[in-house]
gemmi code that builds the backbone of each chain (N, CA, C; Angstrom):
import gemmi

chains = {
    "A": [
        ("UNK", (-3.050, -39.149, -33.709), (-4.033, -39.251, -35.026), (-5.495, -38.989, -34.867)),
        ("UNK", (-5.673, -39.749, -33.892), (-7.420, -40.109, -33.455), (-7.174, -38.408, -32.851)),
        ("UNK", (-7.203, -37.725, -31.889), (-7.397, -36.814, -31.252), (-7.007, -35.494, -32.444)),
        ("UNK", (-6.565, -35.604, -33.382), (-6.629, -34.348, -34.675), (-7.666, -34.919, -35.320)),
        ("UNK", (-8.267, -36.126, -35.606), (-9.334, -36.618, -36.578), (-10.572, -36.191, -35.628)),
        ("UNK", (-10.275, -36.361, -33.952), (-11.677, -35.808, -33.464), (-11.805, -34.227, -33.521)),
        ("UNK", (-10.665, -33.759, -33.321), (-11.035, -31.801, -33.795), (-11.651, -31.954, -34.689)),
        ("UNK", (-10.921, -32.221, -35.981), (-11.663, -31.467, -37.465), (-12.829, -32.115, -37.732)),
        ("UNK", (-13.266, -33.161, -36.985), (-14.639, -33.943, -37.583), (-15.416, -32.914, -36.690)),
        ("UNK", (-14.908, -32.329, -35.343), (-16.189, -31.367, -34.709), (-16.252, -29.828, -34.331)),
        ("UNK", (-15.032, -29.448, -35.169), (-14.438, -28.409, -34.548), (-15.771, -27.461, -35.756)),
        ("UNK", (-16.287, -28.111, -36.607), (-17.559, -27.146, -36.935), (-18.945, -26.602, -36.055)),
        ("UNK", (-18.851, -27.919, -35.389), (-20.149, -28.133, -34.229), (-19.367, -26.646, -33.402)),
        ("UNK", (-18.577, -26.935, -32.835), (-17.770, -25.755, -31.839), (-17.884, -24.164, -31.862)),
        ("UNK", (-17.799, -24.427, -33.834), (-17.904, -22.995, -33.944), (-19.596, -22.675, -34.021)),
        ("UNK", (-19.964, -23.268, -34.529), (-21.537, -22.845, -34.283), (-22.067, -22.120, -32.602)),
        ("UNK", (-21.372, -23.295, -31.833), (-21.748, -23.364, -30.512), (-20.829, -22.334, -29.596)),
        ("UNK", (-20.276, -21.248, -30.841), (-19.654, -20.227, -29.947), (-20.288, -19.037, -30.658)),
        ("UNK", (-20.822, -19.094, -31.612), (-21.549, -18.233, -32.200), (-22.736, -18.054, -31.571)),
        ("UNK", (-23.670, -19.286, -30.926), (-24.623, -19.495, -30.230), (-24.637, -18.801, -28.636)),
        ("UNK", (-23.192, -18.748, -28.175), (-23.081, -18.299, -27.185), (-22.894, -16.713, -27.091)),
        ("UNK", (-22.633, -16.083, -28.007), (-22.207, -14.675, -28.309), (-24.317, -14.263, -28.489)),
        ("UNK", (-24.927, -15.171, -29.687), (-25.904, -14.284, -29.717), (-27.217, -14.705, -28.246)),
        ("UNK", (-26.473, -16.433, -27.290), (-27.199, -15.789, -26.225), (-26.920, -14.476, -25.379)),
        ("UNK", (-25.889, -14.729, -25.291), (-25.207, -13.442, -24.154), (-25.776, -12.163, -24.148)),
        ("UNK", (-25.614, -11.849, -25.985), (-26.380, -10.366, -26.032), (-28.088, -10.418, -25.735)),
        ("UNK", (-28.723, -11.921, -25.951), (-29.843, -11.700, -25.468), (-30.526, -11.499, -23.832)),
        ("UNK", (-29.722, -11.982, -23.594), (-30.198, -11.873, -21.544), (-29.155, -11.082, -21.023)),
        ("UNK", (-28.263, -10.399, -21.216), (-27.191, -9.613, -20.611), (-27.587, -7.740, -21.094)),
        ("UNK", (-27.517, -7.835, -22.339), (-27.768, -6.824, -22.813), (-29.404, -5.526, -22.607)),
        ("UNK", (-28.815, -4.302, -22.335), (-29.546, -3.879, -21.888), (-30.695, -3.318, -22.985)),
        ("UNK", (-29.788, -2.758, -24.142), (-30.471, -2.121, -25.238), (-31.483, -3.306, -25.877)),
        ("UNK", (-32.537, -2.814, -26.318), (-33.352, -3.557, -27.067), (-32.782, -4.066, -28.899)),
        ("UNK", (-32.460, -3.097, -28.930), (-31.994, -3.837, -30.420), (-30.840, -4.777, -30.650)),
        ("UNK", (-30.166, -4.506, -29.352), (-28.958, -5.363, -29.367), (-29.415, -7.101, -29.254)),
        ("UNK", (-30.120, -6.489, -28.474), (-31.032, -8.020, -27.935), (-31.888, -8.790, -29.046)),
        ("UNK", (-32.261, -8.044, -30.488), (-33.166, -8.642, -30.828), (-31.742, -9.089, -32.156)),
        ("UNK", (-30.790, -8.116, -32.127), (-29.772, -8.710, -33.209), (-28.954, -10.002, -32.276)),
        ("UNK", (-28.783, -10.366, -31.372), (-28.415, -11.337, -30.587), (-29.401, -12.442, -30.785)),
        ("UNK", (-30.675, -12.128, -30.996), (-31.230, -13.231, -31.512), (-31.118, -13.581, -33.037)),
        ("UNK", (-30.836, -12.721, -33.763), (-30.186, -12.862, -34.941), (-29.159, -13.938, -35.485)),
        ("UNK", (-28.180, -13.121, -34.344), (-27.051, -14.330, -34.570), (-27.156, -15.232, -34.021)),
        ("UNK", (-27.824, -16.240, -32.891), (-28.831, -17.339, -32.274), (-28.937, -18.199, -33.149)),
        ("UNK", (-30.144, -17.257, -34.233), (-30.633, -18.045, -35.093), (-29.987, -18.545, -36.360)),
        ("UNK", (-28.575, -17.342, -36.561), (-28.276, -18.062, -37.285), (-26.796, -18.893, -37.240)),
        ("UNK", (-26.965, -19.240, -36.243), (-25.680, -20.000, -35.689), (-26.660, -21.746, -36.309)),
        ("UNK", (-27.781, -21.346, -35.230), (-28.751, -22.603, -35.965), (-28.973, -23.320, -37.206)),
        ("UNK", (-29.044, -22.288, -37.728), (-29.030, -22.436, -39.095), (-27.994, -22.642, -40.061)),
        ("UNK", (-27.071, -22.488, -39.662), (-25.514, -22.810, -40.064), (-25.190, -24.432, -39.507)),
        ("UNK", (-25.538, -24.711, -38.282), (-25.449, -26.205, -38.005), (-26.103, -26.967, -38.340)),
        ("UNK", (-27.488, -26.577, -39.345), (-28.433, -27.439, -40.032), (-27.734, -28.006, -40.940)),
        ("UNK", (-26.822, -26.335, -41.738), (-26.712, -26.543, -43.278), (-25.282, -27.629, -43.172)),
        ("UNK", (-24.537, -27.511, -42.018), (-23.482, -28.200, -41.826), (-23.516, -30.027, -41.720)),
        ("UNK", (-24.724, -30.233, -41.300), (-25.092, -31.748, -41.367), (-25.255, -31.957, -42.369)),
        ("UNK", (-25.595, -31.087, -43.678), (-26.031, -32.135, -45.170), (-24.424, -31.778, -46.132)),
        ("UNK", (-23.514, -32.402, -45.539), (-22.243, -32.125, -46.096), (-21.837, -33.689, -46.102)),
        ("UNK", (-21.295, -34.150, -47.198), (-20.626, -35.318, -47.380), (-19.030, -34.459, -48.325)),
        ("UNK", (-18.434, -35.600, -47.302), (-16.559, -35.259, -48.253), (-16.716, -35.915, -49.619)),
        ("UNK", (-16.482, -34.728, -50.523), (-16.222, -35.092, -51.247), (-17.654, -35.030, -52.844)),
        ("UNK", (-18.382, -34.591, -51.622), (-19.987, -34.261, -52.838), (-19.758, -33.079, -52.955)),
        ("UNK", (-20.895, -32.770, -53.686), (-21.102, -31.540, -54.671), (-22.344, -31.283, -54.529)),
        ("UNK", (-23.007, -30.001, -55.285), (-23.784, -29.141, -54.629), (-25.210, -30.421, -55.175)),
        ("UNK", (-26.567, -30.205, -54.646), (-27.342, -31.289, -55.085), (-28.233, -31.102, -56.062)),
        ("UNK", (-27.311, -30.957, -57.008), (-27.930, -30.479, -58.824), (-27.643, -32.110, -59.075)),
        ("UNK", (-28.484, -32.840, -59.815), (-28.264, -33.848, -60.911), (-27.018, -33.479, -62.258)),
        ("UNK", (-26.413, -33.968, -62.247), (-25.116, -33.308, -63.491), (-25.950, -34.283, -64.375)),
        ("UNK", (-25.428, -33.232, -66.266), (-25.823, -34.479, -67.289), (-27.484, -34.868, -66.949)),
        ("UNK", (-27.987, -33.850, -66.728), (-29.566, -34.761, -66.113), (-30.428, -34.646, -67.807)),
        ("UNK", (-30.068, -33.693, -68.636), (-30.820, -33.662, -69.848), (-29.842, -33.688, -71.005)),
        ("UNK", (-30.106, -34.619, -72.222), (-29.437, -34.750, -73.405), (-28.598, -35.755, -73.178)),
        ("UNK", (-27.478, -36.046, -73.679), (-27.634, -37.743, -74.142), (-27.150, -38.797, -73.067)),
        ("UNK", (-26.539, -38.312, -71.942), (-26.185, -38.778, -70.667), (-27.905, -38.612, -69.732)),
        ("UNK", (-28.840, -38.142, -70.006), (-29.735, -38.783, -69.514), (-29.907, -40.067, -68.916)),
        ("UNK", (-30.316, -40.616, -67.757), (-31.240, -41.830, -67.774), (-29.830, -42.327, -67.162)),
        ("UNK", (-29.044, -42.376, -67.039), (-27.805, -42.689, -65.991), (-27.644, -42.901, -64.311)),
        ("UNK", (-27.677, -43.777, -64.134), (-27.628, -44.415, -62.401), (-26.692, -43.093, -61.568)),
        ("UNK", (-27.908, -43.148, -60.807), (-27.488, -41.447, -59.868), (-26.720, -41.959, -58.534)),
        ("UNK", (-25.332, -41.303, -58.192), (-24.901, -41.802, -57.091), (-24.737, -40.566, -55.960)),
        ("UNK", (-25.748, -41.878, -55.198), (-26.404, -40.787, -54.067), (-24.900, -40.340, -53.117)),
        ("UNK", (-23.832, -41.171, -53.027), (-22.297, -39.791, -52.209), (-22.018, -39.079, -52.845)),
        ("UNK", (-22.606, -38.913, -54.504), (-22.404, -37.732, -55.290), (-22.439, -36.534, -54.587)),
        ("UNK", (-23.843, -36.309, -54.357), (-24.105, -35.083, -53.999), (-24.701, -34.707, -52.719)),
        ("UNK", (-24.309, -33.531, -52.087), (-24.756, -33.006, -51.025), (-26.537, -32.936, -50.763)),
        ("UNK", (-26.631, -33.692, -49.172), (-28.426, -33.622, -49.092), (-29.147, -32.177, -48.913)),
        ("UNK", (-30.057, -32.363, -49.991), (-30.705, -31.137, -50.270), (-31.738, -31.113, -49.498)),
        ("UNK", (-32.178, -31.569, -48.182), (-33.113, -31.996, -47.182), (-32.929, -30.484, -45.950)),
        ("UNK", (-31.581, -30.385, -45.820), (-31.372, -29.449, -44.408), (-31.584, -27.867, -45.881)),
        ("UNK", (-30.676, -28.027, -46.519), (-30.788, -26.767, -47.475), (-32.738, -26.316, -47.474)),
        ("UNK", (-33.478, -26.985, -47.299), (-34.576, -26.640, -48.077), (-35.472, -26.201, -46.821)),
        ("UNK", (-35.278, -27.053, -46.029), (-35.389, -26.977, -44.512), (-34.838, -25.074, -43.956)),
        ("UNK", (-33.692, -25.072, -44.207), (-32.799, -23.484, -43.427), (-33.810, -22.399, -44.577)),
        ("UNK", (-34.149, -22.796, -45.769), (-34.800, -21.441, -46.527), (-35.829, -21.394, -46.149)),
        ("UNK", (-36.809, -22.167, -45.325), (-37.875, -21.952, -44.649), (-37.486, -20.973, -43.275)),
        ("UNK", (-36.975, -21.802, -42.709), (-36.279, -20.997, -41.461), (-35.803, -19.932, -41.685)),
        ("UNK", (-35.006, -19.365, -42.625), (-34.355, -18.018, -43.217), (-35.479, -17.454, -42.982)),
        ("UNK", (-36.496, -17.584, -44.136), (-37.492, -16.635, -44.126), (-38.515, -16.608, -43.052)),
        ("UNK", (-38.605, -17.412, -41.785), (-38.876, -17.124, -40.587), (-38.114, -16.149, -39.784)),
        ("UNK", (-36.888, -16.412, -40.249), (-36.493, -15.091, -39.401), (-36.349, -13.918, -39.298)),
        ("UNK", (-36.180, -13.844, -40.706), (-36.267, -12.489, -41.332), (-37.497, -11.999, -41.145)),
        ("UNK", (-38.732, -12.681, -41.340), (-40.126, -12.115, -40.464), (-40.187, -11.480, -39.318)),
        ("UNK", (-39.556, -12.659, -38.227), (-39.631, -12.189, -37.101), (-38.625, -10.897, -36.884)),
        ("UNK", (-37.222, -10.621, -37.486), (-36.727, -9.633, -37.458), (-36.843, -8.550, -37.645)),
        ("UNK", (-37.996, -8.338, -38.867), (-38.573, -7.296, -39.542), (-39.706, -7.133, -38.547)),
        ("UNK", (-40.420, -7.785, -37.869), (-41.768, -7.304, -36.748), (-41.251, -6.934, -35.547)),
        ("UNK", (-39.971, -7.421, -35.075), (-39.601, -7.302, -33.442), (-38.812, -5.675, -34.075)),
        ("UNK", (-38.271, -5.375, -35.214), (-37.913, -3.679, -35.348), (-39.227, -2.781, -35.934)),
        ("UNK", (-39.921, -3.238, -36.078), (-41.362, -2.327, -36.424), (-41.972, -2.217, -34.796)),
        ("UNK", (-41.726, -3.007, -34.328), (-42.376, -2.698, -32.623), (-40.680, -1.877, -31.597)),
        ("UNK", (-39.890, -2.323, -32.325), (-38.616, -1.499, -31.887), (-39.220, 0.126, -31.902)),
        ("UNK", (-39.455, 0.099, -33.536), (-39.691, 2.072, -33.710), (-41.183, 2.125, -32.989)),
        ("UNK", (-41.848, 1.221, -32.381), (-43.137, 1.655, -31.775), (-42.638, 2.651, -30.867)),
        ("UNK", (-41.659, 1.398, -29.833), (-41.204, 1.959, -28.575), (-40.683, 2.922, -28.303)),
        ("UNK", (-39.999, 3.688, -29.619), (-39.186, 4.137, -29.644), (-39.720, 5.745, -29.687)),
        ("UNK", (-40.940, 5.658, -30.272), (-41.612, 6.756, -30.399), (-42.687, 7.150, -29.501)),
        ("UNK", (-42.777, 6.166, -28.255), (-43.392, 6.592, -27.585), (-42.879, 7.261, -26.259)),
        ("UNK", (-41.355, 5.978, -26.249), (-40.454, 6.458, -24.901), (-38.850, 7.332, -25.279)),
        ("UNK", (-38.681, 7.599, -26.824), (-37.961, 8.345, -27.131), (-36.172, 7.462, -26.857)),
        ("UNK", (-36.167, 6.562, -26.538), (-35.404, 5.258, -25.957), (-35.408, 3.783, -26.776)),
        ("UNK", (-34.315, 3.296, -26.584), (-34.172, 1.726, -26.843), (-33.685, 1.114, -25.365)),
        ("UNK", (-33.072, 1.801, -24.703), (-32.811, 1.353, -23.073), (-33.981, 0.652, -22.672)),
        ("UNK", (-33.342, -0.220, -22.156), (-34.487, -1.175, -21.049), (-34.974, -0.673, -19.781)),
        ("UNK", (-33.627, 0.576, -18.814), (-34.199, 1.179, -17.082), (-34.845, 2.407, -17.570)),
        ("UNK", (-34.078, 2.948, -19.533), (-34.811, 4.088, -19.615), (-36.489, 4.328, -19.712)),
        ("UNK", (-36.514, 3.228, -20.108), (-38.162, 2.573, -20.519), (-38.584, 2.448, -19.098)),
        ("UNK", (-37.976, 2.204, -18.111), (-38.882, 1.496, -17.034), (-38.614, 2.696, -16.081)),
        ("UNK", (-38.161, 3.801, -15.934), (-38.056, 5.070, -15.197), (-39.051, 5.438, -16.097)),
        ("UNK", (-39.216, 5.860, -17.319), (-40.358, 6.434, -17.799), (-41.342, 5.780, -17.209)),
        ("UNK", (-41.816, 4.836, -17.398), (-43.306, 4.114, -16.662), (-43.767, 4.169, -15.357)),
        ("UNK", (-42.629, 4.425, -14.375), (-42.437, 4.478, -13.285), (-43.208, 5.611, -12.886)),
        ("UNK", (-42.671, 6.815, -13.599), (-43.297, 7.769, -13.780), (-44.339, 8.273, -13.871)),
        ("UNK", (-44.522, 7.118, -14.844), (-46.073, 7.594, -15.479), (-46.772, 6.918, -14.488)),
        ("UNK", (-46.445, 5.594, -13.226), (-47.117, 5.158, -12.495), (-47.700, 6.179, -11.689)),
        ("UNK", (-46.287, 7.373, -11.138), (-46.606, 8.016, -9.929), (-47.823, 9.036, -10.155)),
        ("UNK", (-47.727, 9.679, -11.645), (-48.463, 10.617, -11.979), (-50.269, 10.227, -11.516)),
        ("UNK", (-50.226, 8.860, -11.599), (-51.856, 8.127, -11.392), (-51.761, 8.510, -9.766)),
    ],
    "B": [
        ("UNK", (-25.455, -9.284, -11.920), (-26.567, -9.357, -13.250), (-25.728, -10.111, -14.727)),
        ("UNK", (-24.596, -9.141, -15.343), (-23.965, -9.830, -16.246), (-23.370, -11.208, -15.740)),
        ("UNK", (-22.347, -10.877, -14.460), (-21.714, -11.718, -14.536), (-22.464, -13.247, -14.467)),
        ("UNK", (-24.179, -13.251, -13.821), (-25.144, -14.555, -13.980), (-25.195, -14.771, -14.966)),
        ("UNK", (-25.748, -13.844, -15.988), (-25.362, -14.036, -17.463), (-24.542, -14.846, -18.077)),
        ("UNK", (-23.146, -14.382, -18.009), (-21.962, -14.867, -18.913), (-22.023, -16.062, -18.093)),
        ("UNK", (-21.984, -16.540, -16.541), (-21.880, -18.427, -16.260), (-23.412, -19.003, -16.856)),
        ("UNK", (-24.471, -18.388, -17.269), (-25.702, -19.272, -17.626), (-24.873, -19.667, -19.365)),
        ("UNK", (-24.350, -18.791, -19.752), (-23.986, -19.062, -21.278), (-23.020, -19.757, -21.460)),
        ("UNK", (-22.545, -19.666, -20.398), (-20.512, -20.822, -20.670), (-21.162, -22.174, -20.139)),
        ("UNK", (-21.953, -22.125, -18.976), (-23.045, -23.784, -18.603), (-23.643, -24.095, -20.125)),
        ("UNK", (-24.409, -23.560, -20.332), (-25.107, -24.309, -21.914), (-23.940, -24.479, -23.140)),
        ("UNK", (-22.829, -23.505, -23.079), (-22.045, -23.789, -24.077), (-21.146, -24.675, -24.043)),
        ("UNK", (-20.966, -25.230, -22.628), (-20.213, -26.695, -21.674), (-21.221, -27.593, -22.222)),
        ("UNK", (-22.227, -27.906, -21.892), (-23.318, -28.619, -21.871), (-23.599, -29.191, -23.732)),
        ("UNK", (-23.429, -28.260, -24.426), (-23.606, -28.375, -26.216), (-22.185, -29.075, -26.541)),
        ("UNK", (-21.419, -28.442, -25.956), (-20.123, -29.307, -26.815), (-19.983, -30.266, -25.748)),
        ("UNK", (-20.433, -30.907, -24.606), (-20.131, -32.337, -24.275), (-20.726, -32.998, -25.089)),
        ("UNK", (-22.198, -32.353, -26.105), (-22.803, -33.368, -26.644), (-22.595, -33.072, -28.113)),
        ("UNK", (-21.291, -32.803, -28.335), (-20.944, -33.078, -30.157), (-20.320, -33.696, -29.824)),
        ("UNK", (-19.485, -34.526, -28.519), (-18.989, -35.871, -28.580), (-19.894, -36.983, -29.202)),
        ("UNK", (-21.201, -36.986, -29.254), (-21.525, -37.814, -29.510), (-22.034, -37.834, -31.173)),
        ("UNK", (-22.101, -36.226, -31.946), (-22.255, -35.964, -33.203), (-21.511, -36.477, -34.167)),
        ("UNK", (-21.775, -36.924, -35.079), (-21.292, -37.496, -36.634), (-20.566, -36.441, -36.673)),
        ("UNK", (-18.467, -37.105, -37.581), (-18.092, -36.003, -38.133), (-18.670, -35.078, -39.028)),
        ("UNK", (-17.724, -34.132, -39.381), (-18.069, -33.131, -40.489), (-18.026, -34.037, -41.581)),
        ("UNK", (-18.907, -33.873, -42.480), (-18.568, -34.648, -43.987), (-19.017, -36.203, -44.131)),
        ("UNK", (-19.216, -36.738, -43.348), (-19.570, -38.234, -43.013), (-20.992, -38.356, -43.660)),
        ("UNK", (-20.670, -39.117, -44.934), (-21.353, -39.772, -45.581), (-22.821, -40.664, -44.862)),
        ("UNK", (-22.602, -41.524, -44.007), (-23.234, -42.651, -43.647), (-23.963, -42.005, -42.076)),
        ("UNK", (-23.519, -40.282, -41.897), (-24.572, -39.354, -40.401), (-25.869, -40.220, -40.639)),
        ("UNK", (-26.630, -40.038, -39.957), (-28.277, -40.297, -40.385), (-28.998, -39.072, -40.338)),
        ("UNK", (-28.612, -37.575, -40.583), (-29.263, -37.218, -41.481), (-29.002, -37.283, -43.179)),
        ("UNK", (-28.033, -37.731, -43.555), (-27.656, -38.046, -45.098), (-28.088, -39.575, -44.908)),
        ("UNK", (-28.843, -40.449, -44.372), (-28.515, -41.908, -44.589), (-29.837, -42.227, -44.762)),
        ("UNK", (-31.069, -41.833, -44.089), (-32.597, -42.107, -44.198), (-33.181, -41.639, -45.056)),
        ("UNK", (-34.031, -40.384, -45.226), (-34.816, -40.521, -46.352), (-34.362, -39.338, -47.603)),
        ("UNK", (-33.132, -38.644, -47.459), (-32.516, -37.703, -48.417), (-32.079, -38.183, -49.901)),
        ("UNK", (-31.450, -39.586, -49.212), (-31.131, -40.271, -50.925), (-31.952, -40.613, -51.655)),
        ("UNK", (-33.033, -40.599, -51.095), (-34.861, -40.928, -52.222), (-35.035, -39.241, -53.032)),
        ("UNK", (-35.182, -38.437, -52.144), (-34.876, -37.617, -52.571), (-34.089, -37.518, -54.238)),
        ("UNK", (-32.803, -37.377, -54.175), (-31.891, -37.370, -55.006), (-32.013, -38.131, -55.498)),
        ("UNK", (-31.958, -39.488, -55.383), (-32.889, -40.794, -56.497), (-33.698, -40.366, -57.621)),
        ("UNK", (-34.850, -39.894, -56.831), (-36.303, -39.785, -57.944), (-36.851, -38.347, -57.981)),
        ("UNK", (-35.786, -37.141, -58.009), (-35.970, -36.022, -58.102), (-36.006, -35.907, -59.792)),
        ("UNK", (-35.424, -37.130, -60.512), (-35.462, -36.537, -62.107), (-36.769, -37.090, -62.624)),
        ("UNK", (-36.629, -38.310, -61.985), (-37.853, -39.584, -62.294), (-39.437, -38.819, -61.933)),
        ("UNK", (-39.300, -38.526, -61.101), (-40.731, -37.830, -60.394), (-41.324, -36.270, -60.888)),
        ("UNK", (-39.956, -35.627, -60.729), (-40.459, -33.994, -61.127), (-39.748, -33.581, -62.305)),
        ("UNK", (-38.848, -34.071, -62.741), (-38.124, -33.859, -63.825), (-37.282, -32.806, -63.431)),
        ("UNK", (-36.968, -32.647, -62.887), (-36.271, -31.120, -62.403), (-34.379, -31.534, -61.484)),
        ("UNK", (-33.864, -31.316, -61.819), (-32.197, -31.820, -61.545), (-31.973, -31.208, -60.249)),
        ("UNK", (-32.250, -29.954, -60.199), (-32.214, -29.702, -59.300), (-33.167, -29.580, -57.584)),
        ("UNK", (-32.169, -30.897, -56.749), (-33.037, -31.451, -55.831), (-33.251, -30.715, -55.111)),
        ("UNK", (-32.874, -29.832, -54.181), (-33.611, -28.159, -53.486), (-34.688, -28.017, -53.945)),
        ("UNK", (-34.713, -27.389, -55.692), (-36.025, -26.693, -55.833), (-36.840, -27.663, -55.708)),
        ("UNK", (-36.688, -29.195, -56.374), (-37.548, -30.197, -56.219), (-38.557, -30.617, -55.306)),
        ("UNK", (-37.772, -30.316, -53.925), (-37.986, -30.505, -52.898), (-38.897, -29.681, -52.203)),
        ("UNK", (-38.198, -27.903, -52.771), (-39.211, -27.125, -52.104), (-40.642, -26.714, -52.354)),
        ("UNK", (-40.238, -26.816, -53.799), (-42.008, -26.138, -54.873), (-42.589, -28.138, -55.145)),
        ("UNK", (-42.034, -29.040, -54.548), (-43.137, -29.687, -55.320), (-43.235, -30.952, -54.425)),
        ("UNK", (-42.442, -31.417, -53.231), (-42.827, -32.548, -52.533), (-43.382, -31.903, -51.440)),
        ("UNK", (-42.905, -30.693, -51.361), (-42.814, -29.871, -49.948), (-43.616, -28.475, -49.959)),
        ("UNK", (-44.324, -28.517, -51.099), (-45.084, -27.020, -51.596), (-45.806, -26.628, -50.710)),
        ("UNK", (-46.343, -27.850, -49.631), (-47.629, -27.134, -48.788), (-46.494, -26.264, -47.609)),
        ("UNK", (-45.412, -26.930, -47.091), (-44.576, -26.081, -46.106), (-44.070, -24.867, -47.230)),
        ("UNK", (-43.545, -24.584, -48.594), (-43.738, -23.529, -49.101), (-44.860, -22.368, -48.680)),
        ("UNK", (-46.061, -23.336, -49.225), (-47.564, -22.166, -48.721), (-47.162, -21.725, -47.724)),
        ("UNK", (-46.684, -22.762, -46.631), (-47.278, -21.512, -45.459), (-46.054, -20.558, -44.920)),
        ("UNK", (-44.445, -21.155, -45.945), (-43.582, -19.823, -45.376), (-44.110, -18.726, -46.141)),
        ("UNK", (-44.870, -18.450, -47.221), (-45.193, -17.222, -47.787), (-46.568, -16.684, -47.411)),
        ("UNK", (-47.557, -17.783, -46.796), (-48.028, -16.842, -45.665), (-47.295, -16.363, -44.382)),
        ("UNK", (-45.963, -16.833, -43.725), (-45.622, -16.188, -43.029), (-45.210, -14.929, -43.024)),
        ("UNK", (-44.287, -14.910, -44.205), (-43.703, -13.392, -44.519), (-44.638, -12.505, -44.799)),
        ("UNK", (-46.071, -12.539, -45.713), (-47.212, -11.948, -45.970), (-47.596, -11.902, -44.882)),
        ("UNK", (-47.900, -12.453, -44.026), (-47.924, -11.328, -42.493), (-47.525, -11.189, -41.528)),
        ("UNK", (-46.154, -11.173, -41.793), (-45.131, -10.435, -41.502), (-45.451, -8.659, -42.124)),
        ("UNK", (-45.192, -8.572, -43.459), (-45.383, -7.634, -43.703), (-46.619, -6.986, -43.392)),
        ("UNK", (-47.568, -7.735, -43.255), (-48.988, -6.881, -43.175), (-49.364, -5.913, -42.123)),
        ("UNK", (-48.516, -6.965, -40.645), (-47.796, -6.637, -39.683), (-46.867, -5.378, -39.227)),
        ("UNK", (-46.187, -5.382, -40.502), (-45.281, -3.984, -40.243), (-45.802, -2.424, -40.488)),
        ("UNK", (-46.942, -3.083, -41.667), (-47.539, -1.915, -42.646), (-48.701, -1.391, -41.019)),
        ("UNK", (-49.115, -2.757, -40.560), (-49.750, -1.897, -39.352), (-49.361, -1.408, -37.739)),
        ("UNK", (-48.264, -1.884, -37.805), (-47.741, -0.905, -36.751), (-47.293, 0.185, -37.132)),
        ("UNK", (-46.665, 0.548, -38.212), (-46.006, 2.028, -38.815), (-46.713, 2.521, -39.150)),
        ("UNK", (-48.114, 2.453, -39.427), (-48.319, 4.029, -40.602), (-48.867, 4.364, -39.520)),
        ("UNK", (-49.073, 5.754, -39.910), (-49.554, 6.832, -39.064), (-50.980, 6.969, -39.351)),
        ("UNK", (-51.969, 6.885, -38.171), (-53.169, 7.082, -38.458), (-53.278, 8.826, -38.016)),
        ("UNK", (-53.968, 9.484, -39.179), (-54.118, 10.875, -38.923), (-55.536, 11.258, -38.545)),
    ],
}
model = gemmi.Model(1)
for chain_id, residues in chains.items():
    chain = gemmi.Chain(chain_id)
    for i, (resn, *xyz) in enumerate(residues, 1):
        res = gemmi.Residue()
        res.name, res.seqid = resn, gemmi.SeqId(i, " ")
        for name, pos in zip(("N", "CA", "C"), xyz):
            atom = gemmi.Atom()
            atom.name, atom.element = name, gemmi.Element(name[0])
            atom.pos, atom.b_iso = gemmi.Position(*pos), 0.0
            res.add_atom(atom)
        chain.add_residue(res)
    model.add_chain(chain)
structure = gemmi.Structure()
structure.add_model(model)
structure.setup_entities()
């Protein structure tokens, strides 16, 4: 019983860790630059999911105060009834940064592809070495 | 080289999974992120900002400077993309 509770309580973290490992492996092991950038995106997605999961409370609903206007307005607010709004807000900011870095990285990759005609790292190095020899 | 990368990734994952032993359980209402500052936002959002949606009130009211910085970031990213991708004739 205790073991089952432990696994259910921590399973969400393990899923995010596996996602993060996939992104990390893509970042450091792949030779294709586009795959590296997408790996970075997967990594960031894992961290965003982790933060969002800290905001959950069992039995709680979304953080919008119910019956805020009208007859029932002014009643006491039960904090345990609403999910934590703070991680959602912070991760909105993080998503914006993630999209911005992804867009700039892809624009840089388009420039690399214009100059070298490839996204593969080793082919770019070969071209660079040929250019060095010509000098 | 790929084998070495795989070892590094596995080591990082093992360290993080070891770290989850001390993390609060899924859906724990008394976990540290749910217990210190965030109840105040839920309690005071109607009274102070007249907005029932706590996420909106925190995003646009309590932490408006953060949102201003966020728009600066995405504006800068857009300008950089245009500067990189335009063709100079």
